[in-house]
MDAnalysis code that builds the backbone (N, CA, C; Angstrom):
import MDAnalysis as mda
import numpy as np

u = mda.Universe.empty(312, n_residues=104, atom_resindex=np.repeat(np.arange(104), 3), trajectory=True)
u.add_TopologyAttr("name", ["N", "CA", "C"] * 104)
u.add_TopologyAttr("resid", np.arange(1, 105))
u.add_TopologyAttr("resname", ["UNK", "UNK", "UNK", "UNK", "UNK", "UNK", "UNK", "UNK", "UNK", "UNK", "UNK", "UNK", "UNK", "UNK", "UNK", "UNK", "UNK", "UNK", "UNK", "UNK", "UNK", "UNK", "UNK", "UNK", "UNK", "UNK", "UNK", "UNK", "UNK", "UNK", "UNK", "UNK", "UNK", "UNK", "UNK", "UNK", "UNK", "UNK", "UNK", "UNK", "UNK", "UNK", "UNK", "UNK", "UNK", "UNK", "UNK", "UNK", "UNK", "UNK", "UNK", "UNK", "UNK", "UNK", "UNK", "UNK", "UNK", "UNK", "UNK", "UNK", "UNK", "UNK", "UNK", "UNK", "UNK", "UNK", "UNK", "UNK", "UNK", "UNK", "UNK", "UNK", "UNK", "UNK", "UNK", "UNK", "UNK", "UNK", "UNK", "UNK", "UNK", "UNK", "UNK", "UNK", "UNK", "UNK", "UNK", "UNK", "UNK", "UNK", "UNK", "UNK", "UNK", "UNK", "UNK", "UNK", "UNK", "UNK", "UNK", "UNK", "UNK", "UNK", "UNK", "UNK"])
u.atoms.positions = np.array([
    [0.941, -1.427, 0.018],
    [-0.013, 0.231, 0.158],
    [0.719, 1.210, 0.054],
    [0.423, 2.407, -0.458],
    [1.132, 3.700, -0.170],
    [0.455, 5.066, 0.225],
    [0.743, 5.449, 1.172],
    [0.592, 6.523, 1.778],
    [1.051, 7.640, 1.257],
    [-0.339, 8.499, 0.752],
    [0.527, 10.420, 0.608],
    [0.556, 9.757, -0.787],
    [0.304, 8.876, -1.659],
    [1.309, 8.639, -2.905],
    [2.457, 8.301, -3.169],
    [3.025, 8.487, -1.817],
    [4.652, 7.922, -2.083],
    [5.770, 7.257, -1.358],
    [4.617, 6.515, 0.138],
    [5.263, 5.885, 1.196],
    [4.988, 4.511, 1.228],
    [5.873, 3.924, 0.522],
    [4.838, 2.226, 0.492],
    [5.114, 1.389, 2.148],
    [3.821, 0.643, 1.998],
    [3.555, 0.410, 3.780],
    [3.547, -1.135, 3.695],
    [4.040, -2.497, 4.517],
    [3.089, -3.756, 4.082],
    [2.609, -3.286, 5.519],
    [1.729, -4.413, 6.131],
    [0.589, -3.869, 6.722],
    [0.473, -5.785, 7.434],
    [0.812, -6.362, 8.182],
    [1.200, -7.550, 8.584],
    [-0.496, -7.562, 9.327],
    [-1.755, -8.657, 8.854],
    [-2.533, -8.905, 9.485],
    [-3.563, -10.297, 10.315],
    [-3.089, -10.199, 11.649],
    [-3.328, -11.495, 11.677],
    [-4.276, -12.403, 12.623],
    [-4.910, -13.138, 12.494],
    [-6.353, -13.527, 13.567],
    [-6.735, -14.885, 12.549],
    [-7.869, -15.258, 13.236],
    [-8.196, -17.017, 12.676],
    [-9.104, -17.562, 12.103],
    [-9.429, -15.871, 11.608],
    [-10.138, -16.125, 9.748],
    [-9.472, -16.011, 9.042],
    [-9.772, -16.610, 7.970],
    [-8.687, -16.207, 6.633],
    [-9.719, -17.131, 5.624],
    [-10.038, -16.068, 4.457],
    [-10.138, -16.480, 3.002],
    [-9.532, -16.031, 1.915],
    [-9.804, -16.855, 0.420],
    [-10.182, -16.145, -1.039],
    [-10.855, -15.819, -0.999],
    [-12.319, -15.758, -0.977],
    [-13.719, -15.210, -1.564],
    [-13.798, -13.975, -0.702],
    [-14.368, -13.002, -1.338],
    [-14.484, -11.935, -1.417],
    [-15.575, -11.843, -0.789],
    [-15.934, -12.476, -1.240],
    [-17.867, -12.099, -0.459],
    [-17.575, -13.129, 1.233],
    [-16.988, -14.115, 1.283],
    [-16.771, -14.377, 2.704],
    [-15.883, -13.500, 3.834],
    [-15.066, -12.330, 3.061],
    [-14.709, -11.776, 3.683],
    [-15.174, -10.123, 4.145],
    [-16.102, -10.185, 2.680],
    [-16.983, -8.957, 3.235],
    [-17.991, -9.176, 4.030],
    [-18.844, -10.780, 4.186],
    [-19.933, -11.016, 4.790],
    [-18.771, -10.407, 6.437],
    [-18.280, -11.297, 6.379],
    [-17.335, -10.619, 7.682],
    [-17.056, -10.012, 8.548],
    [-16.194, -9.446, 7.616],
    [-16.274, -7.697, 7.771],
    [-17.320, -6.793, 8.402],
    [-18.766, -7.791, 7.775],
    [-19.832, -6.734, 7.912],
    [-20.716, -7.321, 9.464],
    [-20.739, -8.708, 9.849],
    [-20.938, -9.038, 10.711],
    [-19.301, -8.595, 12.373],
    [-18.549, -7.839, 11.633],
    [-17.493, -6.643, 12.924],
    [-16.379, -7.810, 13.180],
    [-16.319, -8.732, 12.237],
    [-15.340, -10.292, 12.449],
    [-13.771, -9.541, 11.968],
    [-13.687, -8.916, 11.193],
    [-12.324, -8.104, 11.371],
    [-12.175, -7.261, 9.658],
    [-10.821, -7.299, 9.036],
    [-10.596, -6.265, 8.265],
    [-10.154, -6.922, 7.057],
    [-10.454, -5.932, 6.274],
    [-10.363, -6.914, 5.207],
    [-9.907, -5.402, 4.225],
    [-9.786, -5.875, 2.602],
    [-9.101, -4.983, 2.138],
    [-9.438, -5.813, 0.397],
    [-10.601, -4.410, -0.066],
    [-11.638, -4.735, -0.958],
    [-11.137, -3.349, -2.081],
    [-12.041, -3.003, -3.077],
    [-11.993, -2.643, -4.060],
    [-12.976, -0.491, -3.144],
    [-12.925, -0.068, -3.487],
    [-13.731, 0.772, -2.815],
    [-14.979, 1.207, -3.913],
    [-15.027, 1.083, -5.146],
    [-16.391, 0.290, -5.745],
    [-17.130, -0.629, -5.771],
    [-16.943, -1.714, -4.568],
    [-16.945, -2.500, -4.109],
    [-17.822, -2.824, -3.098],
    [-17.150, -1.750, -2.520],
    [-18.119, -1.436, -1.192],
    [-18.851, -0.967, -0.545],
    [-18.623, 0.865, -1.554],
    [-18.966, 1.853, -1.635],
    [-20.460, 2.260, -0.950],
    [-21.507, 1.036, -1.092],
    [-22.879, 1.276, -0.732],
    [-22.460, 0.590, 0.926],
    [-21.674, 0.219, 1.479],
    [-21.796, 0.207, 2.562],
    [-21.293, 1.514, 3.410],
    [-19.673, 1.566, 2.924],
    [-19.560, 2.946, 3.477],
    [-20.787, 4.059, 3.905],
    [-20.737, 4.067, 2.733],
    [-22.084, 5.632, 2.595],
    [-23.268, 5.374, 3.910],
    [-23.397, 3.946, 3.762],
    [-24.677, 4.121, 5.443],
    [-24.185, 3.701, 6.162],
    [-22.539, 3.412, 6.567],
    [-22.512, 3.397, 8.033],
    [-21.838, 2.193, 8.500],
    [-22.178, 0.834, 7.430],
    [-22.033, -0.661, 7.879],
    [-20.035, -1.237, 8.248],
    [-20.285, -0.435, 6.847],
    [-17.839, -0.293, 7.051],
    [-17.403, 1.030, 7.529],
    [-16.183, 0.697, 7.822],
    [-15.458, 2.165, 8.236],
    [-14.520, 1.851, 7.370],
    [-13.877, 2.876, 6.720],
    [-12.614, 2.610, 6.685],
    [-10.981, 2.970, 7.372],
    [-10.324, 1.988, 7.576],
    [-9.424, 2.023, 8.502],
    [-7.953, 2.566, 7.812],
    [-7.242, 2.970, 8.339],
    [-5.898, 3.144, 6.879],
    [-6.458, 4.392, 6.000],
    [-7.186, 5.367, 5.923],
    [-7.630, 6.162, 5.134],
    [-6.703, 7.186, 4.032],
    [-4.934, 6.656, 4.522],
    [-4.450, 7.899, 4.295],
    [-3.964, 6.785, 3.561],
    [-4.168, 5.623, 3.619],
    [-2.984, 4.125, 2.835],
    [-4.020, 3.775, 1.442],
    [-3.770, 3.980, 0.117],
    [-3.840, 2.289, -0.892],
    [-3.161, 1.438, -1.305],
    [-4.034, 1.156, -2.492],
    [-3.533, 0.361, -3.466],
    [-3.946, 0.445, -3.942],
    [-3.415, 0.271, -5.550],
    [-3.389, 0.647, -6.865],
    [-4.120, -0.311, -7.144],
    [-4.245, -0.266, -8.408],
    [-5.594, -1.699, -9.265],
    [-5.769, -0.514, -10.534],
    [-5.793, -2.108, -11.149],
    [-6.273, -1.823, -12.998],
    [-7.801, -2.099, -12.969],
    [-8.330, -1.530, -13.865],
    [-9.431, -1.682, -14.748],
    [-9.776, -2.858, -15.960],
    [-9.451, -3.938, -16.549],
    [-9.582, -4.006, -18.078],
    [-10.200, -4.203, -18.784],
    [-10.790, -3.675, -19.684],
    [-11.611, -4.346, -20.611],
    [-11.117, -5.754, -21.762],
    [-11.774, -6.426, -22.005],
    [-11.570, -7.571, -22.555],
    [-12.109, -7.359, -23.717],
    [-11.725, -7.407, -24.630],
    [-12.471, -7.800, -26.007],
    [-11.749, -8.568, -27.730],
    [-12.409, -8.690, -28.017],
    [-11.674, -9.981, -29.156],
    [-10.927, -8.554, -30.386],
    [-12.355, -8.191, -30.887],
    [-11.656, -7.400, -32.082],
    [-11.152, -5.707, -32.066],
    [-10.469, -5.532, -33.152],
    [-9.959, -3.795, -31.916],
    [-11.360, -3.288, -32.238],
    [-10.108, -1.909, -31.766],
    [-11.927, -1.060, -30.491],
    [-11.964, -0.471, -31.644],
    [-10.884, 0.247, -32.681],
    [-12.023, 1.475, -33.569],
    [-12.765, 0.530, -34.543],
    [-12.632, -0.721, -34.559],
    [-13.779, -1.447, -35.616],
    [-15.523, -0.701, -35.214],
    [-15.364, -0.878, -33.815],
    [-17.201, -1.356, -33.708],
    [-16.782, -0.175, -32.878],
    [-17.874, 1.011, -33.179],
    [-18.270, 1.764, -32.865],
    [-19.242, 2.227, -31.164],
    [-20.055, 0.568, -31.024],
    [-20.561, 0.230, -30.266],
    [-19.297, -0.358, -29.214],
    [-18.498, -0.997, -29.226],
    [-17.670, -1.006, -28.249],
    [-16.882, -0.574, -27.493],
    [-16.471, 0.656, -28.798],
    [-15.812, 1.872, -28.365],
    [-16.153, 2.455, -26.845],
    [-17.599, 2.590, -27.634],
    [-18.893, 3.683, -26.940],
    [-19.054, 2.773, -25.704],
    [-19.230, 1.520, -25.459],
    [-19.160, 0.781, -23.688],
    [-17.511, 1.254, -23.690],
    [-16.710, 0.745, -23.833],
    [-15.452, 1.162, -23.001],
    [-15.019, 2.767, -22.296],
    [-15.748, 3.670, -23.342],
    [-15.019, 4.964, -23.400],
    [-16.479, 5.296, -21.613],
    [-17.228, 4.669, -21.727],
    [-18.317, 4.723, -21.568],
    [-18.029, 4.545, -19.690],
    [-17.780, 2.908, -19.886],
    [-17.481, 2.649, -18.288],
    [-16.042, 3.146, -18.509],
    [-14.715, 3.720, -18.442],
    [-14.108, 4.591, -18.132],
    [-14.508, 5.674, -17.248],
    [-15.246, 6.799, -17.856],
    [-15.860, 8.261, -18.187],
    [-16.424, 7.905, -16.153],
    [-17.583, 6.251, -16.311],
    [-17.874, 6.323, -14.805],
    [-17.166, 6.149, -13.500],
    [-15.861, 5.187, -14.397],
    [-15.484, 4.467, -12.678],
    [-14.298, 5.992, -12.793],
    [-13.680, 6.646, -13.893],
    [-13.527, 8.236, -13.726],
    [-14.216, 8.535, -12.134],
    [-15.108, 8.340, -12.989],
    [-15.960, 9.509, -11.885],
    [-17.048, 8.684, -10.498],
    [-17.640, 8.137, -10.507],
    [-17.608, 7.199, -9.380],
    [-16.377, 7.336, -8.369],
    [-14.984, 6.676, -8.997],
    [-14.559, 6.804, -7.972],
    [-12.653, 8.000, -7.580],
    [-13.438, 9.018, -7.989],
    [-13.020, 9.920, -8.052],
    [-11.179, 10.421, -8.290],
    [-11.339, 9.579, -8.812],
    [-9.536, 9.558, -9.513],
    [-9.673, 10.669, -10.896],
    [-8.048, 11.105, -10.108],
    [-7.864, 11.746, -12.276],
    [-8.072, 10.892, -12.965],
    [-8.531, 11.612, -14.075],
    [-8.409, 11.335, -15.918],
    [-7.167, 10.660, -16.087],
    [-6.743, 9.392, -16.175],
    [-5.790, 9.449, -16.972],
    [-6.325, 8.201, -18.448],
    [-7.615, 8.168, -18.580],
    [-8.207, 7.309, -19.559],
    [-8.018, 6.569, -19.709],
    [-8.354, 6.103, -21.083],
    [-7.767, 3.985, -21.962],
    [-6.884, 3.923, -22.626],
    [-6.742, 2.735, -22.065],
    [-5.379, 2.389, -23.391],
    [-5.571, 1.251, -23.893],
    [-6.028, 0.871, -25.609],
    [-5.277, -0.147, -26.285],
    [-4.366, -1.020, -25.777],
    [-4.416, -2.239, -25.891],
    [-3.516, -2.466, -25.665],
    [-3.436, -4.022, -27.101],
])
């Protein structure tokens, strides 16, 4: 995780519960059984409602969102519009700087 955009830190969490299922750890967190690392967009409704609270708010872990498609983006207007919509939606909902999208 990085704090204030520059400092990298490792945070070791210990406990008797462990799972590789995001849904399971979300349920445990909602039941007050521990903390979790999840995408902000995924838990935003729980943060807004107060069912979850953010710990270590000064730290964040970056993540990418990928749109995978078979044909070249420039050939399909519908596909291009969809990818542009998703990029704008993510930027608006997550409040991140507009970095655009890249076609790889």
